[in-house]
C-alpha positions in Angstrom: -0.1 17.2 -5.7 1.4 13.7 -4.6 1.1 11.8 -1.4 4.4 10.5 0.1 3.7 6.8 0.9 6.0 7.1 3.8 4.0 9.5 5.4 1.2 6.8 6.0 3.4 5.0 8.5 1.9 7.5 11.3 -1.6 7.0 10.1 -1.3 3.0 10.1 -0.2 3.4 13.7 -3.7 4.5 14.6 -4.1 0.8 14.8 -2.1 -1.3 17.3 1.0 -2.8 15.7 0.0 -6.2 17.4 -3.5 -6.3 15.7 -1.7 -5.7 12.2 0.8 -8.6 13.1 -2.1 -10.9 14.2 -3.8 -10.1 10.7 -0.8 -10.7 8.6 0.8 -13.7 10.3 -2.2 -15.6 11.6 -4.8 -15.3 9.1 -6.6 -18.7 8.8 -6.4 -20.3 5.4 -10.1 -20.5 5.1 -10.4 -16.7 5.4 -7.8 -16.3 2.6 -9.8 -18.6 0.4 -13.0 -16.8 1.0 -11.6 -13.7 -0.4 -11.2 -13.4 -4.2 -8.0 -11.9 -5.3 -9.6 -8.5 -6.0 -6.3 -6.8 -6.9 -6.1 -4.2 -10.0 -3.9 -5.8 -12.7 -1.1 -3.4 -13.4 0.7 -5.6 -16.0 -0.7 -6.4 -19.3 -1.0 -10.3 -19.4 0.0 -10.2 -23.0 3.1 -8.3 -22.3 6.6 -10.4 -21.9 9.1 -8.3 -20.4 12.8 -9.3 -21.1 14.8 -11.2 -18.5 18.3 -10.1 -18.4 21.0 -12.4 -17.6 22.1 -12.0 -13.9 24.6 -14.8 -13.9 27.4 -12.2 -12.9 25.3 -10.9 -10.0 27.2 -11.3 -6.7 24.3 -10.3 -4.6 21.1 -8.7 -4.4 20.4 -6.9 -1.2 16.9 -5.4 -0.6 16.8 -2.7 1.8 13.6 -1.9 3.9 12.4 -0.6 7.2 10.7 -2.2 10.2 8.0 0.6 11.0 5.4 0.3 8.1 3.2 -2.4 8.9 1.6 -4.3 7.1 4.4 -3.7 4.4 7.4 -4.3 6.5 7.6 -4.8 10.3 9.0 -7.1 13.1 6.7 -10.0 14.0 6.1 -11.4 17.7 9.3 -13.3 17.2 11.3 -10.2 16.3 11.5 -11.8 12.7 11.2 -9.2 9.7 8.3 -9.8 7.7 5.4 -8.2 5.7 4.2 -7.7 2.4 7.5 -6.1 1.1 9.6 -8.7 2.5 7.7 -11.7 1.0 7.6 -9.9 -2.2 11.3 -9.3 -2.2 11.9 -13.1 -1.5 9.4 -14.2 -4.5 11.3 -11.6 -6.8 14.4 -13.6 -5.9 12.7 -16.9 -6.6 11.5 -16.0 -9.8 15.0 -14.8 -11.0 16.7 -18.0 -9.7 18.9 -16.1 -7.4 17.7 -16.8 -4.0 21.0 -18.0 -2.8 22.3 -14.4 -3.6 19.3 -12.6 -2.1 19.4 -10.5 1.2 17.0 -8.4 2.9 18.3 -5.7 5.4 16.3 -3.3 7.6 17.5 0.3 8.1 15.8 3.3 9.5 13.5 4.8 6.9 15.5 7.9 6.6 18.6 6.1 5.9 17.5 4.1 3.0 18.2 6.6 0.2 21.6 7.3 1.4 22.5 3.6 1.7 21.2 2.9 -1.9 23.4 5.7 -3.3 26.5 4.4 -1.2 25.9 0.9 -2.5 25.2 -0.6 0.8 22.3 -2.2 -0.9 20.9 -2.8 -4.3 17.2 -2.1 -4.2 14.9 -0.2 -1.7 11.5 -1.9 -1.2 9.8 0.3 1.6 7.1 2.7 0.3 9.3 5.6 -1.1 7.1 7.5 -3.2 8.1 8.3 -6.8 8.9 12.0 -7.6 10.4 13.8 -10.4 13.4 14.8 -8.1 14.1 11.3 -7.2 13.7 10.2 -10.8 16.9 12.4 -11.6 19.1 10.1 -9.4 17.3 6.8 -9.2 15.7 4.1 -11.1 12.2 2.7 -10.3 10.4 -0.6 -11.0 7.0 -0.6 -12.4 4.3 -0.2 -10.0 3.1 -3.4 -8.2 0.4 -2.1 -5.8 -1.7 1.0 -6.1 -2.9 2.6 -2.8 -6.6 3.8 -3.2 -8.7 6.2 -1.5 -11.9 4.9 -0.1 -15.2 6.0 1.6 -16.2 4.6 4.8 -19.7 5.1 6.2 -21.6 4.8 9.5 -24.0 1.9 9.1 -26.7 3.8 11.1 -26.5 6.9 8.6 -29.5 7.4 6.5 -27.7 6.8 3.1 -30.2 5.4 0.6 -28.1 3.7 -2.1 -24.9 1.8 -2.5 -23.0 4.2 -4.7 -21.0 7.3 -4.1 -24.0 9.4 -5.5 -26.2 8.5 -2.5 -23.7 10.6 -0.4 -24.6 13.8 -2.2 -25.6 16.3 0.5 -24.6 14.1 3.2 -21.8 15.3 5.6 -18.7 13.5 4.7 -15.5 14.0 6.9 -12.0 14.6 5.6 -8.9 15.6 7.0 -8.2 19.1 5.8 -5.0 20.1 4.0 -4.5 16.5 2.6 -4.5 15.0 -0.8 -7.8 13.3 0.2 -9.5 16.7 0.7 -8.4 17.9 -2.6 -9.4 14.8 -4.4 -12.9 14.6 -2.8 -13.4 18.2 -4.0 -12.3 17.4 -7.6 -14.0 14.1 -7.9 -17.0 14.5 -5.9 -18.3 18.1 -5.9 -21.7 17.2 -4.7 -20.6 16.0 -1.5 -20.8 18.2 1.5 -17.1 18.2 3.0 -16.6 18.5 6.7 -12.9 19.2 7.6 -11.1 17.8 10.5 -7.8 18.5 11.9 -6.3 14.9 11.9 -7.2 11.2 11.3 -8.1 10.6 14.9 -10.7 13.0 15.0 -12.0 12.2 11.6 -12.4 8.4 12.5 -14.0 9.3 16.0 -16.5 11.5 14.1 -17.8 8.8 11.7 -17.8 6.1 14.5 -19.9 8.5 16.7 -22.3 9.5 13.9 -21.2 13.1 13.7 -20.6 12.7 10.0 -22.3 10.0 7.8 -19.2 9.0 6.1 -15.5 9.8 5.7 -12.9 9.8 2.8 -9.1 8.8 3.7 -6.6 6.5 2.7 -7.9 3.1 1.8 -5.1 1.3 3.6 -5.9 2.7 7.1 -9.7 2.4 6.5 -9.6 -1.1 5.7 -8.0 -2.2 8.8 -9.8 0.3 11.0 -13.4 -1.0 10.1 -12.5 -4.3 11.4 -10.5 -3.1 14.6 -12.0 -2.7 18.1 -11.6 1.0 17.7 -14.3 1.0 15.1 -16.8 -0.7 17.4 -18.5 -2.3 14.4 -19.7 1.1 13.6 -18.8 1.2 9.8 -18.1 -0.4 6.6 -16.1 0.6 3.5 -18.4 2.0 1.0 -18.2 2.0 -2.9 -14.8 2.6 -4.5 -11.9 2.1 -4.6 -10.9 5.4 -6.2 -7.4 5.7 -7.9 -5.6 8.8 -9.1 -2.0 9.3 -10.0 -2.5 13.1 -9.9 -3.6 12.8 -6.3 -2.2 9.7 -4.9 1.0 9.0 -6.9 2.2 6.3 -8.9 1.8 3.5 -6.5 4.3 1.2 -4.8 7.6 0.7 -6.7 11.1 -0.6 -6.0 14.0 2.1 -6.2 17.2 1.2 -7.7 20.5 2.9 -8.8 20.2 4.5 -12.3 23.3 2.5 -13.4 21.6 -0.9 -12.7 19.5 -1.0 -15.8 19.7 -4.8 -16.2 18.6 -5.4 -12.6 15.7 -3.0 -12.9 14.5 -4.9 -16.0 14.9 -8.1 -14.4 12.8 -7.0 -11.4 10.3 -5.8 -13.9 10.2 -9.0 -15.4 9.9 -10.8 -12.1 7.0 -8.6 -11.1 5.1 -9.0 -14.3 5.4 -12.9 -13.9 4.3 -12.7 -10.4 1.3 -10.8 -11.4 0.5 -12.9 -14.2 0.5 -16.4 -12.5 -1.2 -15.1 -9.4 1.7 -15.2 -6.8 1.5 -11.2 -6.4 -2.2 -11.8 -5.4 -1.5 -14.6 -2.9 0.7 -12.1 -1.1 -1.7 -9.5 -1.3 -4.3 -11.7 0.2 -2.3 -12.6 3.3 -1.6 -9.1 4.2 -4.7 -7.2 3.2 -7.5 -9.8 4.2 -9.9 -7.1 4.3 -9.1 -5.8 0.9 -8.1 -2.5 -0.3 -10.3 -2.5 -3.4 
């Protein structure tokens, strides 16, 4: 079972777009410095991926969307921004092709067709890797994994700081989701309480109807610090990663015939990870941390 990353768009919209923009674009430098770059390393520091010659490249056009904050969205001035947008620019800088680099936003459901029609060269917008898509497209190495997390009500009688202390406690989860299946597989001692949707789940943990909840770490990391949470809760233990349940992570999708470009992007991602620039972008758009 895999989660389609694009399906998280509706979940993230539980938080206001304005609040996400404020976090992403106006975070004080002191707050960024206070947070260590706690980002799982997806590239071996000893690995040196080859950098193909791109001197004949006429253009590198990244395609993205505008409705997946904090990854890609329009800021208060109508400018396209977000984690993906900054990462695309850093990739172009690293490959020394900034003058050939473009970023274009399209509706999410048009991205795959636009790439196939050569209206762009790479899609960076949270498209989940699937066996079916691999038949027609190439994908970069993952640059970010999206974990599952627990969040607990701070007034709940949970004695301990690890997931073992949740055994026997009522823990909410949205039924029929990969998180429900993952919690059952990983934490059989926890008592699951199913909810119909994420709104009901978050309201229940906020109001103390369940002691904790298990869901997408991206949403929970913003929710616990939002006005909607009313300072009720905090992230608890974790993070929890699983390719079986949560997929391969964030990647860039390209055409299969563009092998050199795919290799060049992998080289750039590995370099950005190794020298800390990837972590810097992460801290800017995920100030509360996913991990």
